[in-house]
N, C-alpha and C positions, 0 to 999 in steps of 0.2 A: 663781477658778473654783469651781464647785460640785463637791461630791464625785461627783455623777453624771457630770459632764463628765470629771473625772479618771479615773474608772473606764472610761468609754467610750474615752478616749484610750489607756489602758493595754491595753484589749481589742483595739483596732485595731493597736497595736504588736505585741502577742502574736500576733494573727492573721497579720499580715504576716510577722513573724519565723518563726512556725510554718510558714507556707507556704514560706518561703525554706529553712527547715531540711528540710522534706519534699522540696522540689525538689532541694536540694543533696545530700541522701541518695540520691535517685534517680540523679543524675548520678554520684555516687561509686560506686554499685552497678554502673552501666553500665560505668564505667571499670575497676572491679575485674574484672568478667566478661571484658572485652576483654583485660586484662592476663593474667588466668589462662589464657585461651585461647591467647594468644601464647606464654606460657611453656610450655604443654602441647605446642604445635606445635614449638617450639624443642627441647624435651626429646626428643620423638620423632625429630626430625632428627638430633640428636647420638647417640641410641641406635642409629639406623640406620648412621651412619658408624662408630661403635664396633664394631658387629657385623661390618661388612665388614673393618675393620682387624684385628679379632681373628681372623677367618677367614683372612685373608692370612698372619698370623703362624702359625696352626695348620698351614696348608699348607706353609709354609717349614720348620717344625719336623718335619713328616712327610716331608720330602724331595720334596714334590710341586711341580710347576712350573706356573705360570699359562700359560706359553707352550705347554704341552701341549694346552690347550683349543683354542688357535688352530690348531695343527698338525693336531689331530684333525678340526677343521672345515674344514681346507684354507684357512684365512685367512692370507694371506702379508703383506699390507700393511694397517696400521691407522692411523687418526687417533685421538688421545686427546682427548676433550672434557674440559677442565678441567686447569689447570696447578697446581692446589693439591696438598695432601698426597696424596690418592688418585691423582691423575694422576702424581705423582712415584713413588709406589709401583709403579704399573703400568709406567711407563717403565723403572724400574730392573729390574723382573722380566723385561722383554723385551730388555734390553740385550745379553745374551749368548745370544740365541736366533736362530732363522731368521726371526723375525717382524720386519718392518721398520716402524718408526714413521715415517710419512710427514710428519706435522705434529701440532701441538697445535691445538685449537680452544678459544677462551675468549671469553666475552662482554666481558672486559676486555682483549682483545688489544692494543688501541691503547696501553695503558699498559705493555705488555710488548714489548720489542724481540725477544726470542727465548725459547724454552723451555729445556729442558735440552740440553746439548751442541750448542748453536746450532741446534736444530731449530726451524723457523719456527712462529710462532703466528698463526693466522688468526682473524678474527672469524667468527661462525657463517655469515653470508651468503657469505663467500669460499669456504667448503667446497663450495659449489654448482659452482664452476668447477674444483675439484680433481678430477683423474682418477686412475684406478688405485688407488683405496682400496677394499679388500674390506669393511672394517667400521669403524664409528665406535664407539668404546667410551666410554660416558658415565660419568665418574667422580663427578660430583655426583649420587649415587644418589637423594637426596631430591627432586631436580628432574627425574628421568628422564622422566616422562610429558610434561611441558611441553617439555623439550628435544627429545625424540623427535618430537613433533608439529610442531615448527618445522623440524627437519632432514629429515624424511621427504618433505617437499614439494619439496626441491631436490637430494637426493642419492639415488643408486640403491644406495649401500652399505648393508649391514646395519647396523642401529643396535641396540647391545646394552648393557645396563646392566652395569657392573662388578660389581654385587651378584649378578646372575644368573650371571656367569662364576664368581666365587669360590664360590658356593653349589652349583655343578654339578660341581665337581672333587672 
């Protein structure tokens, strides 16, 4: 082969490789931006939960009771949406009060046979048939808007974010 043909081949390889590198860099940039955004949303979510848990602890240290919020609003029977940490905190806060926990509601209810102290766990659609619930307290506070929009179509109960409750006491 002539020197000219070798140079042309090398230029073709470099051009192809260069385009691949540019394309690859573009993909990596896109993936990095998505990863950064996902991490930011996750961090905000955890900060929101930390804020609610911290507020619960402050209320307890100050001798204030979450149950007082419900009694003041004349809410006698509640359903707790979420059987996770926040749901457990709320349930334990209401255990020695005049506020009755009728049931838990959880999107993963089929995996759970019962909540705390044998309180039944319903899937969100089942709460539509549940009567005598004054309020549904949403403990997955980061997902409150989405959960509220699903529940308000089938339940006449008030739908309240746990975050709203602890921040109003």
